[in-house]
DRENLOMI-857951 format. One line per 10 residues: number of its first residue (from 0); their letters; for each residue x negated, y negated, z negated of N, C-alpha, C. Coordinates in nm, 3 decimals. Each point is the difference from the previous one (the first is absolute). Layout:
REM residues N
NUM	A	X/Y/Z/X/Y/Z/X/Y/Z  ...
This chain:
REM residues 103
0	MPITLDYTNL	-23.187/-2.623/0.932/-0.103/0.005/0.103/-0.127/0.061/-0.061  -0.045/0.110/0.052/-0.120/0.064/-0.056/-0.126/-0.079/0.034  -0.095/0.011/-0.089/-0.130/-0.063/0.023/-0.085/0.096/0.082  -0.065/-0.052/0.101/-0.090/0.082/0.081/-0.142/-0.056/-0.010  -0.095/0.085/0.016/-0.140/-0.037/-0.007/-0.067/0.040/0.131  -0.053/-0.097/0.069/-0.072/0.027/0.125/-0.149/0.002/-0.032  -0.056/0.118/-0.006/-0.141/0.015/-0.033/-0.085/0.035/0.122  0.051/-0.030/0.118/-0.068/0.030/0.125/-0.144/-0.049/0.000  -0.020/-0.123/-0.043/-0.133/-0.059/0.005/-0.089/0.039/-0.118  0.043/0.097/-0.077/-0.085/0.057/-0.105/-0.058/0.134/0.043
10	MAENIGDEFG	0.052/0.054/0.108/-0.037/0.135/0.041/-0.135/0.003/0.072  -0.075/0.105/-0.026/-0.133/0.017/0.059/0.005/0.001/0.153  0.105/0.054/0.055/0.011/0.006/0.146/0.009/-0.139/0.063  0.039/-0.101/-0.082/0.011/-0.136/0.052/-0.116/-0.090/-0.039  -0.060/0.024/-0.117/-0.107/-0.090/-0.045/-0.133/0.071/-0.024  -0.002/0.130/0.023/-0.126/0.072/-0.014/-0.010/0.078/-0.130  -0.092/0.095/-0.001/-0.015/0.091/-0.113/-0.056/-0.067/-0.126  -0.081/-0.102/0.017/-0.066/-0.059/-0.116/0.100/-0.058/-0.101  0.099/-0.071/0.048/0.095/-0.066/-0.089/0.142/0.053/0.013  0.028/0.076/0.104/0.136/0.046/0.022/0.038/0.120/-0.084
20	IHCGELAALR	0.129/0.022/-0.012/0.055/0.113/-0.074/0.038/0.108/0.100  -0.033/0.124/-0.033/0.033/0.113/0.087/0.135/0.059/-0.042  0.070/0.056/0.095/0.132/0.060/-0.028/-0.007/0.103/-0.112  -0.107/0.076/-0.003/-0.017/0.101/-0.105/-0.006/-0.061/-0.139  -0.059/-0.119/-0.010/-0.006/-0.068/-0.130/0.140/-0.040/-0.047  0.080/-0.047/0.093/0.138/-0.034/-0.035/0.080/0.124/-0.039  -0.020/0.107/0.076/0.072/0.124/-0.029/-0.036/0.054/-0.139  -0.126/-0.016/-0.040/-0.044/0.048/-0.131/0.066/-0.078/-0.114  0.047/-0.119/0.028/0.064/-0.082/-0.103/0.149/0.029/-0.016  0.056/0.074/0.094/0.145/0.023/0.000/0.051/0.057/-0.132
30	EPVRTIHAGI	-0.058/0.108/-0.047/0.048/0.064/-0.124/-0.028/-0.085/-0.124  -0.121/-0.056/-0.015/-0.019/-0.087/-0.118/0.097/-0.117/-0.003  0.031/-0.058/0.115/0.094/-0.112/0.004/0.140/0.048/-0.037  0.039/0.117/0.046/0.133/0.054/-0.039/0.007/0.021/-0.150  -0.107/0.049/-0.059/-0.003/0.023/-0.145/0.011/-0.133/-0.075  -0.075/-0.099/0.045/0.005/-0.131/-0.063/0.140/-0.060/0.014  0.058/0.011/0.119/0.135/-0.054/0.022/0.101/0.069/-0.091  -0.008/0.131/-0.013/0.092/0.074/-0.087/-0.015/-0.048/-0.144  -0.121/-0.028/-0.042/-0.024/-0.051/-0.135/0.063/-0.138/-0.020  -0.011/-0.083/0.100/0.060/-0.134/-0.007/0.151/0.011/-0.007
40	VNRRQHGELP	0.058/0.085/0.084/0.146/0.019/-0.001/0.044/0.050/-0.137  -0.073/0.095/-0.058/0.034/0.054/-0.131/-0.006/-0.108/-0.108  -0.106/-0.079/0.001/-0.014/-0.107/-0.099/0.110/-0.104/0.016  0.036/-0.028/0.124/0.107/-0.097/0.025/0.133/0.052/-0.053  0.029/0.128/0.021/0.124/0.060/-0.047/0.008/0.001/-0.153  -0.115/0.003/-0.065/-0.003/0.000/-0.147/-0.014/-0.141/-0.057  0.016/-0.102/0.085/0.000/-0.138/-0.046/-0.136/-0.057/-0.034  -0.106/0.064/0.044/-0.136/-0.047/-0.031/-0.050/-0.107/0.096  0.067/-0.019/0.111/-0.044/-0.097/0.102/0.117/-0.090/0.039  0.050/-0.080/-0.093/0.121/-0.078/0.029/-0.017/-0.105/0.108
50	FYDLPQQHQS	-0.123/-0.042/0.028/-0.021/-0.104/0.102/0.042/0.047/0.138  0.006/0.132/0.024/0.044/0.050/0.130/0.145/-0.035/0.029  0.077/-0.020/-0.105/0.143/-0.027/0.017/0.036/-0.148/-0.005  -0.100/-0.087/-0.009/0.027/-0.143/-0.006/0.085/-0.051/0.116  -0.023/0.043/0.123/0.082/-0.053/0.110/0.149/0.032/-0.013  0.035/0.103/-0.075/0.140/0.037/-0.015/0.063/-0.059/-0.126  -0.076/-0.073/-0.079/0.052/-0.056/-0.124/0.064/-0.136/0.026  0.117/0.003/0.061/0.067/-0.122/0.041/0.044/-0.085/-0.119  0.035/0.063/-0.110/0.041/-0.076/-0.118/-0.117/-0.084/-0.051  -0.119/0.059/-0.006/-0.118/-0.075/-0.044/-0.031/-0.112/0.099
60	LNKILELAGE	0.011/0.030/0.128/-0.026/-0.102/0.102/0.095/-0.117/-0.015  0.127/0.029/-0.024/0.098/-0.108/-0.016/-0.034/-0.087/-0.120  -0.046/0.060/-0.110/-0.039/-0.077/-0.117/-0.121/-0.088/0.030  -0.095/0.056/0.072/-0.121/-0.075/0.037/0.036/-0.118/0.089  0.086/0.024/0.099/0.041/-0.107/0.090/0.076/-0.110/-0.074  0.082/0.041/-0.094/0.075/-0.098/-0.079/-0.095/-0.087/-0.083  -0.096/0.064/-0.065/-0.098/-0.075/-0.079/-0.084/-0.090/0.090  -0.041/0.052/0.116/-0.079/-0.081/0.094/0.077/-0.124/0.042  0.128/0.014/0.024/0.083/-0.114/0.038/0.005/-0.106/-0.110  0.011/0.046/-0.125/0.002/-0.094/-0.113/-0.135/-0.070/-0.014
70	LRERFDTIVV	-0.107/0.076/0.011/-0.134/-0.058/-0.016/-0.036/-0.093/0.115  0.048/0.031/0.119/-0.028/-0.082/0.118/0.051/-0.142/-0.021  0.112/-0.012/-0.069/0.058/-0.132/-0.026/-0.079/-0.079/-0.104  -0.072/0.070/-0.087/-0.069/-0.066/-0.111/-0.148/-0.026/0.026  -0.063/0.080/0.089/-0.144/-0.009/0.017/-0.038/-0.010/0.148  -0.108/-0.070/0.026/-0.055/-0.010/0.135/-0.122/0.090/0.016  -0.067/0.030/-0.110/-0.127/0.071/0.004/-0.003/0.105/-0.111  -0.064/0.112/0.029/-0.025/0.099/-0.104/-0.151/0.024/-0.007  -0.045/0.043/-0.116/-0.140/0.032/-0.021/-0.006/0.146/-0.045  -0.083/0.077/0.065/-0.021/0.139/-0.039/-0.141/0.011/-0.055
80	LGIGGSALGT	-0.010/0.041/-0.124/-0.130/0.019/-0.062/-0.032/0.148/0.000  -0.118/0.034/0.046/-0.038/0.139/0.002/-0.148/0.013/0.025  -0.049/0.119/-0.025/-0.141/0.027/0.026/-0.008/0.118/0.096  -0.102/-0.001/0.080/-0.019/0.114/0.090/0.121/0.026/0.088  0.048/0.121/-0.004/0.108/0.042/0.088/0.139/-0.039/-0.045  0.014/-0.055/-0.121/0.134/-0.028/-0.051/0.070/-0.112/0.077  -0.074/-0.082/0.071/0.063/-0.107/0.077/0.009/0.032/0.149  -0.049/0.115/0.040/-0.003/0.033/0.143/0.139/0.015/0.060  0.092/0.056/-0.075/0.137/0.016/0.051/0.063/-0.134/0.029  -0.017/-0.094/-0.093/0.055/-0.134/0.020/-0.066/-0.068/0.119
90	SSLFRALRPL	-0.133/0.013/0.011/-0.071/-0.059/0.114/0.049/0.058/0.132  0.020/0.129/0.003/0.047/0.066/0.123/0.139/-0.050/0.039  0.088/-0.008/-0.097/0.135/-0.050/0.028/-0.004/-0.145/0.048  -0.081/-0.081/-0.065/-0.012/-0.140/0.040/-0.046/-0.011/0.144  -0.103/0.075/0.035/-0.053/-0.005/0.137/0.102/0.053/0.101  0.076/0.099/-0.040/0.098/0.058/0.091/0.120/-0.092/0.023  0.035/-0.077/-0.100/0.122/-0.080/0.007/-0.021/-0.145/0.041  -0.124/-0.046/0.000/-0.029/-0.139/0.036/-0.056/-0.007/0.142  0.021/-0.113/0.066/-0.059/-0.016/0.134/-0.153/0.006/-0.009  -0.063/0.038/0.109/-0.144/0.018/0.005/-0.076/-0.123/-0.047
100	GHN	0.040/-0.118/0.039/-0.073/-0.121/-0.034/0.043/-0.065/-0.130  0.080/0.068/-0.080/0.051/-0.059/-0.124/-0.115/-0.038/-0.092  0.011/-0.119/-0.057/-0.095/-0.049/-0.099/-0.137/-0.020/0.060
């Protein structure tokens, strides 16, 4: 399923010239975005961006799930120590996976 982006409410014709984006501004970005995308594809093909392939790494996922199952039996709580942004991923996952009123 492809990802789509609805930018209707960003356009100047809908919200005005002061804050809105004009079609010409988007058109001017077309070539720079293609160049950037080609660079990303090239780096990915050369193994420089392995995180792009994480969803297809089923063997790694199976190992993670197996370890999680073992740890789930032994522990009720985990502690993540980090500074700044290093704990944001864990916080995001926690918020996404727990009910709104948890804790």
